[in-house]
C-alpha positions in Angstrom: -40.8 3.9 -64.4 -40.4 0.3 -65.3 -39.1 -2.1 -62.7 -37.0 -5.1 -63.5 -35.3 -7.7 -61.5 -31.9 -5.9 -61.6 -33.2 -2.5 -60.5 -35.4 -3.9 -57.7 -32.7 -6.2 -56.2 -31.0 -5.1 -53.0 -28.1 -7.1 -51.6 -27.6 -6.5 -47.8 -24.1 -8.1 -48.1 -23.0 -5.2 -50.2 -24.4 -2.7 -47.7 -22.7 -4.5 -44.9 -19.4 -4.1 -46.6 -20.0 -0.4 -47.4 -20.9 0.3 -43.7 -18.0 -1.7 -42.4 -15.6 0.2 -44.6 -16.8 3.5 -43.1 -16.1 2.6 -39.5 -12.6 4.1 -39.4 -14.1 7.5 -40.3 -17.0 7.7 -37.9 -16.6 11.1 -36.0 -17.3 9.7 -32.5 -17.6 12.5 -29.9 -17.0 15.2 -32.4 -13.9 13.4 -33.8 -12.0 15.0 -30.9 -9.6 12.2 -30.3 -11.2 11.3 -26.9 -12.0 7.9 -28.4 -9.5 5.5 -30.0 -11.5 3.7 -32.7 -10.1 0.3 -33.7 -12.1 -1.3 -36.5 -10.2 -4.6 -36.5 -11.7 -6.4 -33.5 -11.7 -10.2 -34.4 -14.5 -11.2 -32.0 -17.9 -11.9 -33.5 -21.1 -13.8 -32.8 -19.4 -16.6 -31.0 -18.1 -14.1 -28.4 -21.4 -12.2 -27.7 -21.8 -11.6 -24.0 -18.3 -12.9 -23.2 -15.5 -11.0 -21.6 -12.4 -10.2 -23.6 -9.1 -8.6 -22.6 -8.5 -5.0 -23.8 -5.3 -4.9 -25.7 -2.4 -2.8 -24.4 1.2 -3.3 -25.5 4.0 -3.9 -23.1 6.2 -0.9 -22.1 8.3 0.5 -24.9 11.1 -1.8 -25.9 14.4 0.1 -25.4 16.9 0.3 -28.2 20.3 -1.1 -27.4 23.7 0.5 -28.4 26.0 -2.4 -29.1 29.6 -2.8 -30.1 30.5 -4.8 -33.2 29.9 -8.5 -32.8 27.9 -8.1 -29.5 24.6 -9.8 -29.6 21.5 -7.9 -28.7 19.0 -9.1 -26.1 15.4 -9.3 -27.4 12.6 -8.1 -25.1 9.1 -9.5 -25.1 6.4 -7.4 -26.8 3.1 -8.6 -25.3 -0.5 -7.7 -24.7 -1.1 -6.7 -21.1 -2.8 -4.1 -19.0 -2.2 -0.3 -19.0 0.9 -0.7 -16.7 2.4 -3.1 -19.3 2.0 -6.3 -17.3 -0.2 -9.3 -17.9 -1.3 -9.8 -14.2 -4.5 -7.8 -14.2 -5.6 -7.1 -17.7 -8.5 -4.7 -18.3 -11.6 -6.5 -19.7 -14.8 -5.7 -21.4 -17.9 -7.5 -22.7 -18.6 -8.0 -26.4 -21.9 -6.4 -27.4 -24.1 -6.6 -30.6 -25.7 -3.7 -32.4 -28.6 -4.5 -34.7 -30.0 -2.4 -37.5 -33.1 -3.6 -39.4 -34.5 -2.3 -42.7 -37.9 -2.9 -44.2 -36.9 -2.3 -47.8 -39.9 -1.9 -50.1 -39.8 -2.5 -53.8 -40.1 1.2 -54.4 -37.1 1.9 -52.2 -35.0 -0.9 -53.8 -35.6 0.5 -57.2 -35.0 4.2 -56.3 -32.7 5.8 -58.8 -31.2 8.0 -56.0 -29.0 5.1 -54.9 -30.6 3.2 -52.0 -27.1 1.8 -51.0 -25.6 5.2 -50.6 -28.5 6.6 -48.5 -28.7 3.4 -46.4 -24.9 3.6 -45.8 -25.2 7.3 -44.7 -28.1 6.6 -42.3 -26.5 3.4 -41.0 -23.2 5.1 -40.1 -25.0 8.1 -38.6 -27.3 6.0 -36.5 -24.4 3.7 -35.5 -22.3 6.7 -34.3 -25.2 7.8 -32.1 -25.6 4.4 -30.4 -21.9 4.1 -29.9 -21.8 7.5 -28.2 -24.6 6.3 -26.0 -22.5 3.3 -24.9 -19.3 5.4 -24.5 -20.9 8.1 -22.3 -22.5 5.4 -20.2 -19.0 3.8 -19.7 -17.4 7.2 -19.0 -19.9 8.1 -16.2 -20.4 4.6 -14.6 -19.0 4.8 -11.1 -20.3 1.4 -9.9 -18.8 0.5 -6.6 -16.9 3.8 -6.5 -14.2 2.6 -8.9 -13.8 6.2 -10.3 -14.3 8.1 -7.0 -10.7 9.3 -7.0 -11.3 11.1 -10.3 -14.6 12.8 -9.4 -14.7 16.5 -8.3 -18.0 16.9 -6.5 -19.0 20.6 -6.1 -22.7 20.0 -5.7 -22.6 20.9 -2.0 -20.0 23.7 -2.3 -20.5 27.5 -2.1 -20.5 27.5 -5.9 -22.4 24.3 -6.8 -22.5 24.9 -10.5 -20.0 23.8 -13.2 -17.3 26.5 -13.4 -13.8 27.1 -14.7 -12.4 26.4 -11.2 -14.3 23.1 -11.0 -12.8 21.9 -14.3 -9.3 23.0 -13.2 -9.7 21.0 -9.9 -10.8 18.0 -12.0 -7.6 18.4 -14.1 -5.6 18.4 -10.8 -7.1 15.0 -9.9 -5.0 13.6 -12.8 -1.7 15.0 -11.4 0.9 16.3 -13.8 -0.7 14.3 -16.6 -3.8 16.5 -16.4 -1.6 19.5 -17.4 0.9 18.0 -19.7 -1.8 16.1 -21.6 -4.8 18.4 -21.6 -8.5 17.6 -22.0 -9.6 17.5 -25.6 -13.3 17.4 -24.9 -15.9 18.0 -22.3 -19.4 16.5 -22.3 -22.3 18.2 -20.4 -26.1 18.1 -20.1 -28.2 20.7 -21.9 -29.1 22.1 -18.4 -25.4 22.6 -17.7 -24.8 24.4 -21.0 -27.6 26.8 -20.2 -26.0 27.7 -16.8 -22.6 28.1 -18.5 -24.0 30.6 -21.0 -25.1 32.8 -18.1 -21.8 32.7 -16.2 -19.0 35.3 -16.5 -15.6 35.9 -14.9 -14.9 38.9 -12.6 -14.3 41.2 -15.6 -17.6 40.3 -17.3 -16.2 38.0 -19.9 -18.3 34.9 -20.6 -17.0 31.5 -19.6 -18.6 29.9 -22.7 -17.6 31.1 -26.2 -18.6 30.3 -29.7 -16.1 31.0 -32.6 -17.9 32.0 -35.8 -17.8 29.3 -38.4 -16.3 26.6 -36.0 -18.5 23.5 -36.5 -18.1 19.7 -36.4 -17.8 17.6 -39.5 -21.6 17.1 -39.1 -22.3 20.8 -39.0 -23.0 21.1 -35.2 -21.8 24.2 -33.4 -18.7 23.9 -31.2 -18.8 25.7 -27.9 -15.6 26.2 -25.9 -15.1 26.7 -22.2 -12.9 29.8 -21.8 -10.1 30.4 -21.0 -9.2 26.7 -21.1 -10.4 26.4 -24.7 -12.0 22.9 -24.2 -14.6 22.1 -26.8 -17.9 21.1 -25.2 -20.3 18.4 -26.4 -23.9 18.9 -25.3 -25.8 15.6 -24.7 -28.8 14.8 -22.6 -27.3 11.3 -22.2 -25.2 12.8 -19.4 -26.4 11.5 -16.1 -28.8 13.4 -13.8 -29.6 12.4 -10.3 -33.0 13.8 -9.6 -33.5 15.5 -6.2 -30.3 14.2 -4.6 -28.7 17.6 -4.0 -29.2 20.1 -1.2 -32.8 21.2 -0.9 -33.8 18.6 -3.4 -31.7 20.0 -6.2 -30.8 17.8 -9.2 -27.1 16.8 -9.5 -25.6 16.6 -13.0 -22.4 14.9 -14.1 -20.1 16.4 -16.6 -17.1 14.5 -18.1 -13.8 15.7 -19.4 -11.6 13.6 -21.6 -7.9 13.4 -22.5 -6.9 12.0 -25.9 -7.5 8.3 -26.0 -9.5 8.2 -22.7 -12.0 5.9 -24.2 -11.7 3.0 -26.6 -14.0 1.5 -29.2 -13.3 -1.9 -30.8 -15.4 -2.9 -33.8 -15.6 -6.0 -35.9 -15.8 -4.7 -39.4 -17.3 -7.9 -40.8 -21.0 -7.1 -40.3 -23.3 -10.1 -40.5 -26.2 -9.5 -42.9 -29.4 -11.5 -43.2 -32.4 -11.0 -45.5 -35.9 -12.4 -45.9 -38.6 -11.7 -48.4 -41.9 -10.5 -46.8 -44.8 -11.5 -49.2 -47.5 -9.8 -47.2 -46.0 -6.4 -47.6 -44.1 -7.0 -50.8 -40.9 -5.9 -49.1 -37.5 -7.2 -48.1 -36.5 -7.4 -44.5 -32.7 -6.8 -44.0 -30.9 -7.1 -40.7 -27.3 -6.0 -40.1 -25.4 -7.0 -36.9 -22.1 -5.5 -35.7 -20.2 -6.8 -32.7 -18.2 -4.3 -30.7 -17.1 -3.3 -27.2 -16.8 0.2 -25.6 -14.2 0.8 -22.8 -13.1 3.5 -20.4 -9.4 3.1 -19.9 -8.3 2.8 -16.3 -4.9 4.1 -17.3 -3.7 5.5 -20.6 -1.0 3.5 -22.3 2.2 3.6 -20.2 0.7 6.3 -17.9 -0.2 6.3 -14.2 -3.6 8.0 -14.5 -6.8 7.5 -16.6 -7.9 9.8 -19.3 -11.3 10.8 -17.8 -12.2 13.1 -14.9 -15.8 13.8 -13.8 -17.4 16.9 -12.2 -20.7 16.5 -10.3 -22.6 19.7 -9.8 -26.0 21.3 -9.7 
């Protein structure tokens, strides 16, 4: 196959735009709706490491019924915190995700479309690293800020994750936990193994798998019966080694309502390229600026969207 300048040329700026255009369709956390993805964040390199306010709109502006000729009273529509005020806005730090490619001449001239394959790999890998950040945010109880929304059963008579433990976690969210149900649970692989073995008093399994039910990526979907909550299995879920009774490990499982987490992405990826003469290759680097956030309260609600269960 003859190579020419056109076929061997790879423009990282094109790839950056292709990947940025795919952000809105990344199936984060199974595409369950547990994460609100906003691919319009304006903050870039100049904000790296800085703290930004998480956008919440003010409480809903009420419509007014007025007689003919009576002037309406406008209400401010502002960006504030979850309660709709500007006094204590929720904040987060801007982060940078880097993806580097060593693009050889052979790869650049591949007739199987190096742009398409690089876009696929880039979005898939980006989704994985975003899930890592989101799970870390969801389970971070630094200084006990989420203690009111953790159901600890690790020292109880039934120290394993169970149907009752999840129901008690829902109750921590008050009426919101029942009117706005969990859309996803995330557990460690050890936990999914114990769930598979557990059954109710009539012998029915607590974990079920509906034939043919898979994620957009083809992964099996397990559901916690009878609640019907889909379960994501990830060894990113925290494990406290030897901290339970008798030196048992303590695992954390997370359960999310819709919009419990938020992901803000700057769609304008920066792209840099340099030719490497020693290897006859092209080094391309893409950078995306983003922030991941666990909401302290859902929009115009009194409670957060996440509850945790700690168990053996």
